[in-house]
C-alpha positions in Angstrom: 110.5 170.2 162.2 114.1 169.2 161.7 115.7 166.9 164.4 119.1 168.0 165.0 121.6 165.3 163.8 123.7 163.7 166.8 127.2 164.9 167.0 129.6 162.3 165.7 131.9 160.8 168.3 135.1 162.4 169.4 137.6 162.0 166.7 135.8 160.8 163.9 135.3 163.2 161.7 139.2 163.3 162.1 139.2 159.9 161.1 136.2 160.3 158.3 138.5 163.1 156.8 141.7 161.2 156.7 140.1 158.0 155.3 138.4 160.1 152.4 142.2 162.1 151.9 144.1 158.8 151.4 141.3 156.8 149.8 140.9 159.4 147.2 144.5 160.2 146.6 144.9 156.1 146.2 141.8 156.2 143.8 142.8 159.1 141.9 146.3 158.1 141.7 145.0 154.9 139.7 142.3 157.4 137.4 145.6 160.3 136.8 148.0 157.9 135.6 145.8 156.9 133.0 145.9 160.6 131.9 149.8 160.9 131.7 150.1 158.0 129.4 147.1 158.8 127.4 149.3 161.9 126.8 152.8 160.4 126.4 152.6 156.9 126.0 149.3 155.4 124.5 149.4 156.8 121.2 152.2 154.6 120.2 151.2 151.4 122.0 148.2 150.9 121.2 147.2 153.3 118.2 150.9 152.8 116.7 149.4 152.1 112.9 147.8 155.7 112.6 149.6 159.2 111.8 150.7 160.8 115.0 148.2 163.4 114.9 145.3 160.9 114.8 146.7 158.7 117.3 146.9 161.5 119.8 143.5 162.1 119.2 142.3 158.8 119.3 144.4 158.3 122.8 143.0 161.2 124.6 139.2 159.9 123.5 140.0 157.2 125.6 140.7 159.4 128.3 136.8 160.6 128.2 135.5 157.3 127.6 135.5 156.7 131.7 133.7 160.4 131.7 131.1 158.9 129.9 130.6 155.9 131.8 130.4 158.1 135.0 126.6 159.1 134.5 125.6 155.5 134.1 128.1 154.6 137.6 126.5 157.6 139.1 123.0 156.5 138.9 123.4 153.1 140.4 126.1 153.6 142.8 124.0 157.0 143.9 121.3 155.0 144.2 122.6 152.4 146.6 124.6 154.9 148.4 121.7 156.3 149.6 119.8 153.0 150.5 122.6 151.2 152.1 124.7 153.9 153.2 128.3 156.1 152.4 130.9 153.2 153.7 129.7 150.3 151.7 130.0 152.3 148.4 133.7 153.7 149.5 135.2 150.5 149.6 133.6 149.0 146.6 134.8 151.8 144.4 137.9 151.4 145.6 138.5 147.6 144.8 136.7 148.0 141.2 139.3 151.3 140.9 142.5 148.9 142.1 141.4 145.9 139.9 140.7 147.7 136.6 144.2 149.6 136.9 146.1 146.8 137.2 144.4 145.3 134.1 145.3 148.2 131.8 149.2 147.2 132.6 148.6 143.5 132.0 147.2 144.6 128.4 148.7 143.5 125.3 149.8 146.1 122.8 148.0 146.6 119.4 151.4 145.1 118.1 150.4 141.8 119.3 146.9 141.5 118.9 145.9 144.4 116.6 142.7 146.4 117.2 141.5 144.0 120.3 144.2 146.0 122.2 142.6 149.4 122.4 139.0 147.7 122.5 140.4 146.0 125.8 141.8 149.5 126.7 138.4 151.5 126.4 136.8 148.4 128.7 139.0 149.0 131.4 138.7 152.9 130.9 134.6 152.4 131.3 135.3 150.4 134.5 137.4 153.3 135.7 134.9 155.5 135.2 132.4 153.3 137.0 134.4 153.6 139.9 135.0 157.3 140.1 131.3 157.8 139.9 130.7 157.0 143.1 134.1 157.4 145.2 134.2 161.6 145.3 130.3 161.5 146.0 130.4 158.6 148.7 133.5 160.1 150.2 132.3 164.2 150.3 129.0 162.6 151.7 130.7 160.7 154.5 133.1 163.9 155.3 130.1 166.2 155.0 127.6 164.1 157.5 130.6 163.8 160.0 131.7 167.4 160.4 131.1 169.8 162.8 128.2 171.9 161.3 130.9 175.4 161.4 133.6 173.4 159.9 131.9 171.3 157.1 133.7 173.3 154.3 137.2 172.4 155.9 136.6 168.6 156.5 134.9 168.0 153.1 137.8 169.9 151.2 140.0 166.5 152.4 138.5 164.8 149.5 139.7 167.1 146.9 143.1 167.4 148.3 143.4 163.9 148.5 142.7 163.8 144.6 145.4 166.4 144.4 147.4 164.1 146.4 146.9 161.1 144.2 147.8 163.3 140.9 150.6 164.4 142.5 151.8 160.8 143.5 150.9 159.7 139.8 153.0 162.6 138.1 155.9 161.7 140.5 155.6 157.8 139.5 155.4 158.8 135.9 158.9 161.4 136.0 161.2 158.5 136.2 159.0 156.2 134.1 159.2 158.8 130.9 163.0 159.4 131.4 163.5 155.7 130.6 165.1 155.0 127.1 162.1 154.7 124.4 162.4 151.6 123.9 162.1 150.4 127.5 159.4 152.7 128.2 157.2 151.3 125.2 158.0 147.8 126.3 157.4 147.6 130.1 158.2 150.6 131.8 154.7 152.4 131.0 153.0 149.1 132.9 154.7 149.7 136.4 152.6 152.4 137.6 149.6 150.6 136.7 150.4 147.1 138.5 150.9 149.5 141.7 147.2 149.7 141.7 147.1 146.2 143.9 148.7 147.9 146.4 146.5 150.6 146.2 143.3 148.8 146.4 144.6 147.0 149.5 145.8 150.0 151.6 142.4 151.4 150.8 140.3 148.7 152.1 142.1 148.5 154.9 141.9 152.3 155.5 138.1 152.5 154.8 136.5 149.2 156.4 137.0 150.7 159.8 134.8 153.8 159.4 131.4 154.4 161.2 128.4 155.0 159.4 127.1 159.1 159.6 125.2 159.9 162.2 123.1 161.9 159.5 122.5 158.8 157.5 122.2 156.3 160.7 119.4 159.0 161.9 117.6 159.0 158.4 117.3 155.7 158.4 115.9 155.1 161.7 113.6 157.8 161.8 112.4 158.8 158.5 113.6 155.4 156.7 115.8 156.0 153.5 113.9 156.5 150.0 113.2 153.3 148.2 113.7 155.3 144.9 115.9 158.0 145.8 116.8 159.2 141.8 112.4 159.6 142.1 112.8 161.9 145.1 116.1 163.4 143.8 114.1 164.6 140.8 110.7 165.6 142.1 112.5 167.9 145.0 116.1 168.8 143.8 115.6 169.0 140.0 117.0 172.6 140.3 120.0 171.6 142.7 120.8 168.7 140.0 121.2 171.5 137.2 123.1 173.5 139.3 125.6 170.8 140.1 125.8 169.8 136.4 126.9 172.8 135.4 129.0 173.5 138.0 131.2 170.5 137.7 132.0 171.8 134.3 134.9 173.9 136.0 136.9 170.4 135.7 137.5 171.1 132.3 140.4 173.2 133.8 141.5 170.1 135.3 141.5 168.1 132.3 142.8 170.7 130.0 145.7 171.5 132.2 146.4 167.8 133.0 145.8 166.3 129.3 145.8 168.7 126.4 148.4 171.3 127.9 151.0 168.3 128.5 150.5 166.8 125.0 150.8 170.6 123.7 153.9 171.4 125.5 155.7 167.9 124.7 154.8 168.3 120.9 157.1 169.2 118.2 155.6 172.7 117.9 156.5 173.8 121.3 159.1 170.9 122.4 159.7 170.8 126.0 160.6 167.7 127.4 158.2 165.1 129.0 159.6 165.1 132.8 160.0 168.7 132.8 156.5 169.4 132.1 155.4 166.4 134.6 157.2 168.8 137.4 154.9 171.6 136.3 152.0 169.3 137.2 154.0 168.1 140.5 154.7 171.5 141.7 151.1 172.7 141.3 149.6 169.9 143.0 151.7 170.5 145.8 151.0 173.8 146.3 147.3 172.9 145.4 147.4 170.5 148.8 148.0 173.5 150.9 145.7 176.1 148.9 142.8 174.0 149.4 142.0 173.5 152.8 143.0 177.0 153.4 140.1 178.2 150.4 137.6 175.8 152.2 138.3 177.5 155.7 137.6 180.4 154.3 134.3 179.6 152.7 133.5 178.4 156.7 133.8 182.2 157.7 132.8 184.2 154.6 130.6 181.7 152.5 130.4 179.1 150.0 129.6 180.9 146.6 131.9 184.2 147.1 135.2 181.1 147.2 133.7 179.2 144.6 133.5 182.6 142.3 137.3 183.5 142.5 138.1 179.7 141.6 135.5 179.3 138.5 136.0 183.2 137.0 139.7 183.3 137.9 140.4 179.9 136.2 138.6 181.3 132.9 141.5 184.2 133.1 144.2 182.3 134.0 144.0 179.6 131.7 144.6 182.1 129.1 147.9 183.1 130.8 149.1 179.5 131.4 148.8 178.4 127.7 150.4 181.4 126.2 153.3 180.7 128.5 153.6 177.2 127.4 153.6 178.7 123.6 156.4 180.9 124.3 158.6 177.8 125.1 159.5 179.5 128.5 159.8 177.0 131.1 160.2 179.2 134.2 157.4 181.4 133.1 155.1 178.0 132.1 156.1 177.0 135.8 155.1 179.9 137.5 151.9 180.3 136.0 151.0 176.5 135.7 151.7 176.9 140.0 149.4 180.1 140.0 146.8 178.7 137.6 146.0 175.3 139.0 148.0 175.4 142.5 146.2 178.5 143.3 143.4 180.0 141.7 141.6 176.6 140.3 142.1 175.0 144.0 139.2 178.2 145.1 136.4 176.0 143.2 138.0 172.8 143.7 138.1 172.8 147.7 134.8 174.5 148.0 132.6 172.5 145.7 132.5 169.3 147.9 130.7 171.2 150.5 129.0 173.2 148.3 127.4 170.8 146.0 126.3 168.7 148.9 124.7 171.1 151.2 122.1 171.4 148.4 120.8 168.3 148.9 118.9 166.5 151.9 120.8 163.4 153.6 118.2 160.8 152.0 119.2 161.8 148.2 122.8 163.6 149.2 124.7 160.7 147.6 122.7 160.6 144.5 122.7 164.2 143.8 126.1 164.7 144.0 126.9 161.7 142.0 124.7 162.6 139.0 124.8 165.8 138.9 129.1 166.3 139.3 129.4 163.0 136.5 127.3 164.4 133.9 129.2 167.4 134.4 132.6 165.6 134.3 131.4 163.6 131.1 131.3 166.6 129.3 135.0 168.1 131.4 136.6 164.2 130.2 135.7 165.1 126.6 136.8 168.4 126.8 140.3 167.4 126.1 139.0 165.6 123.0 137.4 169.0 121.6 140.5 170.6 122.9 142.7 168.5 120.2 140.4 169.1 117.7 140.0 172.9 118.0 143.7 173.3 118.0 144.1 172.9 114.5 145.8 170.8 112.1 149.0 171.1 113.9 147.8 171.2 117.6 149.2 174.5 118.2 146.3 176.8 118.4 146.3 177.6 122.3 144.1 180.8 122.3 141.3 178.5 120.8 141.9 176.3 123.4 142.0 179.1 126.2 138.8 180.3 124.8 137.2 177.0 124.7 137.8 176.3 128.5 136.9 180.2 129.4 133.4 179.3 127.5 133.2 176.6 129.7 133.7 178.4 133.2 130.6 180.5 132.3 127.9 177.8 133.2 129.9 177.4 136.7 129.8 181.1 137.5 126.0 181.3 136.7 124.9 178.2 138.7 127.0 179.8 141.7 125.2 182.9 141.1 121.9 181.4 141.5 122.5 178.9 144.2 121.4 179.3 148.0 124.3 180.2 150.4 124.4 177.0 152.4 127.8 177.8 155.0 125.4 178.9 158.1 122.7 176.2 157.8 122.4 173.5 160.3 123.3 169.9 159.1 119.5 168.7 159.4 118.3 171.5 157.9 120.1 171.5 154.3 118.1 170.4 151.5 115.2 171.9 153.0 113.5 174.4 150.6 113.0 177.1 153.1 116.4 176.7 154.7 118.2 179.2 152.4 114.9 181.7 153.3 114.1 180.9 157.0 116.6 178.8 158.7 119.1 181.1 161.0 122.8 180.5 161.4 123.2 178.0 164.9 125.7 179.5 166.9 128.5 176.3 167.3 131.2 176.2 169.8 134.3 175.9 168.2 
């Protein structure tokens, strides 16, 4: 029989959510400035001996390298997160991201050291990927396990709204950088956003080191004990849920295509929109997402995770056709409007709900491992979706319909995963991950 999880001290759920928001915003600021640089700067700085199309393809491939490193990082960070606690992993990932991002800003260019430059760039990108592998899973576990049972969706969504905040901050930082004269932009201007990661690491460390460990993890450690090999337990008891999370995480392809490939396409010679104007599309879309994510998550606390998630996954498949079409028309007002609706509103439904939806599939002793491994394998595919998109877009890089169809196809597995998953919104926290929870557990009435 499950023992009820003690309620977190007053104010601690909000502190955990705030720390997750700020930490994720700062961490993903680092991660997303790389995406902007990969689309706009790095083809000329690190791959300047190639022809423009090949240089862009190679640059976008380095964006995907971090996603390839994520599953490896997830194995190690998930293991230790379920053994030593959520807090220590949250602090470690933030410091690692700050250091690796700062080092990117210090790298020599290809003109200076030849092929060593892109090699060093890939190495730093791998370190970013390892950090990101544990960031969201640990922050999601921290907020979910601190949250009141009837508001897990709302509090856990702070991690993803923080991610959008980081993407917004990265975009706003890159707007004035992209407006610099070409010579200054390619010599020193692009480095400034990466150097700012030192402040990111310091601020994030101060915030996160004051957090308390979650009541659910402490109870698990004090009663049944932590799993010696969380991965073994995960594969034995939750293998089907891991597969669901892998499939569900493919919905992140919408984000990478929107953030990186669409930006590269819109600013190419075939369309000709300015870099600054397209960066503003991302900025406004992320601003709307900051409001939409907690609203979708709150709705999921009322009607369930699955219907809200399905709106986001299926809706994004449709909206990406409209968004990429709007770019092909060259109409900036239309592109701005559909960009906000696609990414800021529709995609936010899936993006705001998956932290609670995935986390509630697992028990406390393997929650961090399950989320980290499942999401990072799926995210690895999403990361390289940008590279695949660049290849299927044709020799001129302007076959937007093929890219839209490719993105829609990647939204099908998330829909199937959600339809096959249990609804967990009303299940008590201590019963999450139990094999009979979806069938026999009755919702507990919790005072608001």
